[in-house]
C-alpha positions as CSV (number, residue, x, y, z in Angstrom):
1,X,0.1,0.1,0.1
2,X,3.0,2.4,0.9
3,X,4.5,1.7,-2.6
4,X,1.3,2.4,-4.1
5,X,0.7,5.8,-2.5
6,X,4.5,6.6,-3.2
7,X,3.9,6.0,-7.0
8,X,0.9,8.0,-7.1
9,X,2.6,10.8,-5.3
10,X,5.5,10.8,-7.7
11,X,3.2,10.3,-10.8
12,X,1.2,13.2,-9.7
13,X,4.3,15.4,-8.8
14,X,6.3,14.3,-12.3
15,X,2.8,15.6,-13.9
16,X,2.8,19.0,-12.1
17,X,6.5,19.3,-13.3
18,X,6.0,18.5,-16.8
19,X,2.8,20.7,-17.0
20,X,4.8,23.7,-15.1
21,X,7.9,23.5,-17.4
22,X,5.8,23.3,-20.3
23,X,3.8,26.4,-19.4
24,X,7.1,28.2,-18.5
25,X,8.6,27.4,-22.1
26,X,5.4,28.6,-23.5
27,X,5.3,32.0,-21.8
28,X,9.1,32.0,-22.4
29,X,8.2,31.8,-26.0
30,X,6.5,35.1,-26.1
31,X,9.4,37.0,-24.0
32,X,10.9,40.0,-25.8
33,X,14.9,40.7,-25.6
34,X,15.5,42.4,-22.2
35,X,12.8,40.1,-20.9
36,X,13.8,37.5,-17.8
37,X,12.5,34.6,-19.6
38,X,14.2,35.7,-23.1
39,X,17.1,33.6,-22.1
40,X,15.0,30.4,-21.5
41,X,13.5,31.1,-25.2
42,X,16.7,31.1,-26.7
43,X,17.8,28.0,-24.9
44,X,14.5,26.4,-26.2
45,X,15.5,27.4,-29.7
46,X,19.2,25.9,-29.2
47,X,17.6,22.7,-27.9
48,X,15.7,22.1,-31.0
49,X,18.4,22.9,-33.3
50,X,20.3,20.0,-31.5
51,X,17.8,17.4,-32.3
52,X,18.7,15.1,-35.2
53,X,16.7,16.8,-38.1
54,X,17.9,17.2,-41.6
55,X,19.5,20.6,-42.9
56,X,16.6,21.7,-44.4
57,X,14.5,21.4,-41.5
58,X,17.0,23.1,-39.4
59,X,17.2,26.0,-41.9
60,X,13.8,26.5,-42.0
61,X,13.7,26.3,-37.9
62,X,16.6,28.9,-38.0
63,X,14.6,31.1,-40.7
64,X,11.6,30.8,-38.1
65,X,13.8,32.0,-35.3
66,X,14.9,34.9,-37.2
67,X,11.4,35.9,-38.4
68,X,10.5,35.5,-34.5
69,X,13.4,38.3,-34.0
70,X,12.1,40.6,-36.4
71,X,8.7,40.1,-35.1
72,X,9.9,41.1,-31.7
73,X,11.8,44.0,-33.0
74,X,8.5,45.2,-34.6
75,X,6.5,44.9,-31.1
76,X,9.6,46.9,-29.3
77,X,9.8,49.7,-31.8
78,X,6.7,51.6,-30.9
79,X,7.2,51.1,-26.9
80,X,8.4,54.7,-25.4
81,X,11.3,55.5,-23.3
82,X,12.6,51.8,-24.0
83,X,16.0,52.8,-26.0
84,X,18.3,50.6,-24.1
85,X,15.8,47.1,-24.8
86,X,15.2,48.4,-28.5
87,X,19.1,48.3,-29.1
88,X,19.1,45.0,-27.4
89,X,16.5,43.6,-29.6
90,X,18.3,45.1,-32.5
91,X,21.6,43.1,-31.5
92,X,19.2,40.1,-31.2
93,X,18.0,40.1,-34.4
94,X,21.2,40.8,-35.9
95,X,22.8,37.8,-34.0
96,X,20.1,35.5,-35.0
97,X,20.2,36.7,-38.8
98,X,24.0,36.2,-38.7
99,X,24.1,33.1,-37.1
100,X,21.4,31.3,-39.2
101,X,23.1,32.6,-42.7
102,X,26.3,31.4,-41.3
103,X,25.2,28.0,-40.5
104,X,22.8,27.5,-43.5
105,X,25.9,28.5,-45.8
106,X,28.2,26.2,-44.2
107,X,26.0,23.3,-44.2
108,X,25.0,24.1,-47.8
109,X,28.7,24.2,-48.9
110,X,29.1,20.9,-47.0
111,X,26.4,19.4,-49.1
112,X,27.7,20.8,-52.4
113,X,31.3,19.3,-51.7
114,X,29.7,15.9,-50.8
115,X,28.1,15.9,-54.1
116,X,24.8,16.0,-52.7
117,X,23.8,19.4,-54.9
118,X,19.9,18.8,-54.8
119,X,19.6,18.9,-50.8
120,X,22.3,21.9,-51.1
121,X,19.7,23.7,-53.3
122,X,16.8,23.2,-51.2
123,X,18.7,25.4,-48.8
124,X,18.5,28.3,-51.2
125,X,14.9,28.5,-50.3
126,X,15.9,29.4,-46.4
127,X,18.4,31.9,-47.8
128,X,15.8,33.6,-49.7
129,X,13.5,33.8,-46.8
130,X,16.5,35.1,-44.8
131,X,17.4,37.9,-47.3
132,X,13.7,39.3,-47.0
133,X,13.8,39.3,-43.3
134,X,17.2,40.7,-43.3
135,X,15.8,43.6,-45.3
136,X,12.8,44.0,-42.8
137,X,15.1,44.2,-40.2
138,X,17.1,46.9,-41.9
139,X,14.2,49.1,-42.3
140,X,12.9,48.3,-38.9
141,X,16.3,49.2,-37.3
142,X,16.6,52.3,-39.2
143,X,13.4,53.4,-38.0
144,X,14.4,52.5,-34.4
145,X,17.6,54.5,-34.6
146,X,15.7,57.7,-35.8
147,X,13.9,57.6,-32.4
148,X,17.1,57.3,-30.3
149,X,17.9,60.3,-28.4
150,X,20.9,58.8,-26.6
151,X,24.3,59.1,-28.6
152,X,26.1,56.3,-27.4
153,X,22.8,53.9,-27.8
154,X,22.3,55.4,-31.3
155,X,26.0,54.8,-32.3
156,X,25.6,51.0,-30.8
157,X,22.5,50.6,-32.9
158,X,24.3,51.9,-36.1
159,X,26.8,49.5,-35.7
160,X,24.5,46.6,-35.5
161,X,22.7,48.3,-38.7
162,X,25.9,47.7,-40.4
163,X,26.6,44.4,-39.4
164,X,22.9,43.5,-41.0
165,X,23.7,45.3,-44.1
166,X,26.9,43.0,-44.4
167,X,25.1,40.0,-43.6
168,X,22.4,41.2,-46.4
169,X,24.8,41.3,-48.7
170,X,26.2,38.3,-47.8
171,X,23.1,36.4,-48.3
172,X,22.4,37.8,-51.5
173,X,25.9,36.9,-52.6
174,X,25.3,33.3,-51.8
175,X,22.0,33.4,-53.3
176,X,23.7,34.8,-56.8
177,X,26.3,32.0,-56.5
178,X,23.6,29.5,-56.0
179,X,21.9,30.8,-59.4
180,X,25.2,30.4,-61.2
181,X,25.5,26.7,-59.8
182,X,22.2,26.0,-61.3
183,X,22.7,27.2,-64.5
184,X,26.4,25.3,-64.6
185,X,24.0,22.1,-63.9
186,X,21.6,23.1,-66.4
187,X,24.2,23.4,-69.1
188,X,25.7,20.3,-68.3
189,X,22.8,18.3,-68.5
190,X,22.0,19.8,-71.8
191,X,25.4,19.0,-73.0
192,X,24.9,15.2,-72.2
């Protein structure tokens, strides 16, 4: 009887723990940069990317993370008197964009060099989406900078905006290179 009570208590405690953790992660998913639960949101995203998923699935997840950061930036830009928070949000969006493009282009190159051209080409869709998100980030960051009165924060945001522009250029060049690869592959097939 005591063993049954222990099992029941343990099961109930486990259920409460899992429900509590699930609720915490759900709330953390709505956290904005600067919020206390934002780090938990990022931890959750990193954990998902550690799962054994295809490169195309991971690329889409990375693009979704960037889209989430852009959405957060959009929510934050209209908040009054939150200049530091806005600059943190710009930094978070720039970091997620840079990391996504770096990982996807690195994985695409690995696939290409191992002869998996079709799989590598599938990653181009995520890169195309990231280029559009980078454009949106650039516009939103520019709007935020125009409304920052603190000179030091404005300079910090300007530096992040320049990084966003560099990353946007990098993804555009990657997509142009991918188009050249597709043209080359098409010419080879036509000759054969």
